[in-house]
C-alpha positions in Angstrom: -0.1 -6.6 -19.5 -2.4 -8.6 -17.2 -3.4 -7.2 -13.4 -0.6 -8.9 -11.0 -1.7 -9.4 -7.4 -0.1 -8.7 -4.2 -1.3 -9.6 -0.4 -0.5 -7.4 2.6 -0.4 -9.2 6.0 0.2 -7.4 9.2 3.3 -8.2 11.1 1.4 -9.6 14.3 2.6 -12.4 16.5 3.1 -14.7 16.4 5.7 -14.2 13.6 5.4 -17.6 12.1 1.8 -17.2 11.1 3.2 -14.1 9.1 5.8 -16.0 7.4 3.1 -19.0 6.7 0.4 -16.6 5.1 2.9 -15.3 2.9 4.4 -18.8 1.7 0.8 -19.7 0.9 0.0 -17.0 -1.1 3.1 -17.7 -3.1 2.3 -21.0 -3.9 -1.5 -19.2 -4.4 0.1 -17.3 -7.3 0.3 -13.8 -5.5 3.5 -12.7 -6.7 4.2 -9.6 -4.2 4.2 -9.9 -0.2 3.7 -6.5 1.5 3.4 -5.9 5.7 2.7 -2.8 7.5 5.2 -0.5 9.0 4.0 0.5 12.6 6.6 -0.5 15.3 4.6 0.0 18.2 0.8 -1.5 17.2 2.6 -4.7 16.0 6.0 -6.3 15.8 8.9 -4.9 14.2 8.8 -5.5 10.5 12.3 -5.4 8.8 13.6 -8.4 10.8 10.3 -10.1 9.5 10.9 -9.3 5.9 14.1 -10.7 5.9 12.9 -14.0 7.1 10.3 -14.0 4.8 13.3 -13.3 1.8 14.9 -16.6 3.2 10.8 -18.4 3.2 9.9 -17.1 -0.4 11.2 -17.8 -3.6 10.1 -15.5 -6.4 7.8 -13.1 -4.2 8.7 -9.4 -4.7 8.6 -8.5 -0.6 8.1 -4.6 1.3 6.1 -2.7 3.3 2.7 -1.0 1.9 3.2 1.4 3.6 6.5 2.6 5.4 7.6 6.1 6.2 10.8 8.1 6.4 9.8 9.8 9.8 9.7 7.1 11.8 12.6 5.5 10.0 15.8 8.1 9.4 16.2 7.8 5.7 19.6 7.0 5.3 18.8 3.9 7.9 15.8 2.7 5.7 18.0 2.6 3.0 20.6 0.7 3.9 17.7 -2.2 5.4 16.2 -1.7 2.0 19.5 -2.5 0.5 20.6 -5.1 2.7 17.1 -6.9 2.0 17.8 -6.7 -1.7 20.8 -8.3 -1.0 19.5 -11.2 1.4 16.4 -11.6 -1.4 18.5 -11.9 -4.6 16.6 -8.6 -5.8 13.1 -8.7 -4.5 12.7 -5.7 -2.5 9.5 -3.2 -3.5 9.4 -0.3 -1.4 5.7 1.5 -0.6 6.5 4.6 1.3 3.9 7.5 2.5 4.3 10.4 4.9 3.1 8.3 7.8 0.0 7.7 9.7 -0.4 5.0 12.7 3.5 4.8 13.3 3.6 8.5 13.7 0.4 9.2 15.4 0.7 6.8 17.9 3.7 8.0 19.2 2.6 11.9 19.2 3.9 13.2 15.8 2.0 14.0 12.9 2.7 12.7 9.6 6.2 14.0 7.6 5.6 17.7 5.9 5.4 17.5 2.2 8.8 18.8 1.2 10.6 17.1 3.3 9.0 14.1 2.1 9.7 15.0 -0.9 13.5 15.2 -0.4 13.5 12.0 1.7 12.5 10.1 -1.5 14.2 11.6 -4.0 17.2 10.5 -1.9 15.9 7.2 -0.8 15.5 6.2 -4.4 19.2 6.5 -5.3 21.2 5.8 -1.5 19.1 2.8 -1.8 20.3 1.7 -4.9 23.8 1.9 -4.7 24.2 5.8 -6.5 25.9 8.5 -4.2 23.9 11.1 -2.9 24.1 14.5 -1.0 22.5 14.6 2.4 23.0 16.6 5.2 25.8 18.2 3.6 27.8 15.1 3.3 28.3 12.7 0.1 27.0 9.5 0.9 27.1 6.2 -0.9 26.6 2.4 0.1 29.7 0.9 -1.8 28.4 -2.9 -0.8 25.1 -2.5 -2.9 25.0 -5.7 -6.0 25.1 -3.5 -8.8 23.7 -6.6 -10.7 20.6 -6.5 -9.3 17.6 -4.6 -10.5 16.7 -1.3 -8.9 14.6 -1.4 -5.8 11.4 0.8 -7.3 9.7 3.5 -5.1 6.1 3.6 -4.9 4.4 6.8 -2.7 1.1 6.5 -1.1 -1.0 9.5 -1.1 -4.5 11.0 -1.8 -4.0 14.7 -2.4 -3.0 16.9 -4.7 0.2 18.1 -2.7 1.5 13.8 -2.3 0.7 12.9 -5.4 2.4 15.6 -7.0 5.3 14.1 -5.4 4.5 10.7 -6.3 4.4 12.3 -10.0 7.8 13.6 -9.3 10.2 11.3 -7.7 8.5 7.6 -7.9 8.0 4.8 -9.9 4.0 4.4 -9.3 1.4 5.7 -6.9 -0.2 3.2 -4.0 -3.6 3.8 -3.6 -6.0 2.1 -0.5 -9.0 2.2 -2.2 -10.6 0.2 -4.9 -13.0 3.3 -6.1 -12.4 3.0 -10.1 -13.8 7.0 -10.1 -11.3 8.1 -7.5 -8.8 5.9 -8.6 -9.0 7.8 -12.3 -8.6 11.0 -10.3 -5.7 10.1 -8.6 -3.6 8.7 -11.4 -4.3 12.0 -13.2 -3.5 14.1 -10.4 -0.1 12.3 -10.2 0.6 11.8 -13.7 -0.1 15.8 -14.4 2.8 16.2 -12.1 5.1 13.4 -13.4 4.2 15.3 -16.8 5.0 18.9 -15.6 7.9 17.4 -14.4 9.4 16.1 -17.8 9.0 12.3 -16.9 6.8 9.8 -18.7 3.3 9.9 -17.5 2.4 6.4 -18.5 5.4 5.1 -16.8 3.6 5.2 -13.4 2.5 2.3 -12.1 -0.7 2.2 -10.2 -1.0 -0.1 -7.1 -4.2 -0.5 -5.6 -4.6 -2.2 -2.1 -8.0 -2.8 -0.6 -9.8 -5.9 1.8 -11.3 -8.4 -0.3 -13.6 -11.2 1.6 -15.2 -14.0 -1.7 -18.6 -14.7 -0.1 -22.2 -15.0 -1.6 -23.4 -13.5 2.3 -22.5 -9.7 1.3 -24.1 -8.9 4.9 -21.4 -10.9 6.6 -18.5 -9.8 4.0 -18.9 -5.9 4.9 -19.4 -6.3 8.6 -15.6 -8.2 7.9 -14.3 -5.0 5.8 -16.0 -2.0 7.4 -12.6 -1.4 9.2 -11.1 -0.4 6.0 -12.9 3.0 4.8 -12.6 3.9 8.7 -9.3 3.5 8.2 -9.2 5.8 5.1 -11.2 8.3 6.5 -7.9 9.1 9.1 -6.4 10.3 5.5 -9.2 12.0 4.4 -9.8 13.8 7.3 -6.2 15.2 6.5 -7.2 16.6 3.2 -10.4 18.3 4.5 -8.4 20.1 7.1 -6.0 21.0 4.6 -8.0 21.9 1.3 -11.8 22.4 3.0 -14.7 20.8 1.8 -15.2 22.3 -1.4 -12.0 21.4 -3.2 -11.3 19.8 -6.6 -10.8 16.2 -4.3 -13.7 14.0 -5.4 -16.9 14.0 -3.5 -16.9 10.3 -3.5 -13.5 10.5 -1.5 -14.7 13.0 0.9 -18.4 12.9 1.8 -18.7 9.8 3.4 -16.4 10.9 6.4 -19.3 13.8 7.6 -20.6 10.2 9.5 -17.3 9.3 11.2 -17.2 10.1 15.2 -13.9 8.9 16.2 -11.1 6.7 15.7 -9.2 4.3 18.0 -5.7 3.2 16.9 -5.8 0.3 19.1 -8.2 -1.1 16.4 -6.0 0.0 13.5 -7.3 -2.7 10.4 -8.6 -5.0 12.4 -12.0 -7.0 11.7 -15.0 -5.5 14.3 -13.0 -2.5 15.3 -15.9 -0.3 16.8 -14.8 3.3 14.7 -16.1 1.2 11.3 -19.8 1.5 12.4 -20.1 4.7 10.3 -19.1 3.2 7.1 -22.2 1.7 5.2 -22.7 -1.3 3.1 -22.2 0.8 -0.1 -19.1 2.3 0.6 -17.8 -0.8 1.7 -18.6 -2.4 -1.7 -17.2 0.5 -3.2 -14.3 0.8 -1.4 -13.2 -3.1 -1.1 -13.5 -6.1 -3.5 -16.3 -8.2 -2.1 -19.0 -10.6 -3.4 -18.7 -14.4 -4.8 -15.9 -15.1 -6.6 -17.6 -13.7 -10.1 -18.1 -10.2 -8.4 -14.9 -10.2 -7.4 -13.4 -11.1 -10.3 -15.9 -8.2 -12.2 -14.5 -5.9 -9.7 -11.0 -6.7 -10.8 -11.6 -6.1 -14.2 -13.1 -2.5 -14.0 -9.9 -1.7 -12.0 -7.7 -3.6 -14.8 -9.8 -1.2 -17.2 -9.0 1.8 -15.4 -5.4 1.1 -15.5 -4.6 -0.6 -12.0 -1.1 -2.5 -12.8 -1.3 -4.5 -9.1 -4.3 -5.2 -6.8 -2.7 -5.6 -3.1 -5.2 -7.7 -0.9 -5.5 -6.7 2.4 -5.1 -10.2 3.9 -7.4 -8.5 7.2 -10.7 -10.9 7.2 -12.0 -14.0 8.4 -10.6 -17.0 7.0 -7.3 -16.0 5.6 -5.8 -19.2 4.0 -9.3 -19.7 2.4 -9.4 -16.4 0.7 -6.0 -17.3 -1.0 -6.8 -20.4 -1.9 -10.1 -19.2 -3.7 -7.8 -16.7 -5.3 -5.3 -19.0 -6.5 -8.1 -21.4 -7.9 -10.9 -18.8 -8.9 -9.7 -15.4 -9.4 -6.0 -14.8 -10.3 -5.8 -17.4 -13.3 -9.1 -15.8 -14.8 -7.2 -12.2 -14.9 -3.7 -13.7 -15.8 -5.6 -15.0 -18.7 -7.7 -12.5 -20.0 
């Protein structure tokens, strides 16, 4: 199977811009349209996904990622089942323990055991199967049985979260484009899947990262420097839990030693001051940047280590131009490989 392509568009006002970019992406061959779920930093994304379902025709839609902490799990399941009806079966759920959505309102990410229980319930409940929840037998009787199941993809970096992904999800969401780290993450998740009696090879691998198509590497690095800084939030959590000398690859942990601070008001924004510590080398490893041929080469490397979908974080300058170049010069190359 050739690698597929998704795009993540921020739920930033004006909302019409969000919709225009998803429609533009669909025209350029992007099969998945994702958005963030951080209801204080940006606009509330569930209604925007409903509008996106109405404006698009084939694109699958979902959060990259939502969480069961700010969104009570039965409400989240009902929202997705409703969106699945509106979109005629095009929803996909990316879910994590909660970073910006939780921390901005003074809460920590959902505890791993609670997160696993939430994911297990969500996977069945949003797809019309009966669950036991809070000592109640619950079902969504109005779910359309003829629609395909909504897949559930779990985001994580550390061994415990990746074990949850292996045990309960349809695939792993990885926010970085470094083949060495991707291989370690997928090996960790697949080992847990195998131990749980699941088919480890059935776990999908979805990589999300910004991409800038240009021959000016210095400019490209400046536009994506915010991204390693965002990833560093999760890495700092890992170091706090597992220490500096764990089995987690040094390629993931060493770079955060230079980190000084993080300001959520500039979360995922080009030019964020908290990204200054990220070197050009880290920017190149974690993202997909360069001219069209360099980007295609990096994407082939990702495909070679088993990446099923590359999700382009559209948080750089010249957004339509990036989508057009992918649609014209990159997606056809990899689709026909």
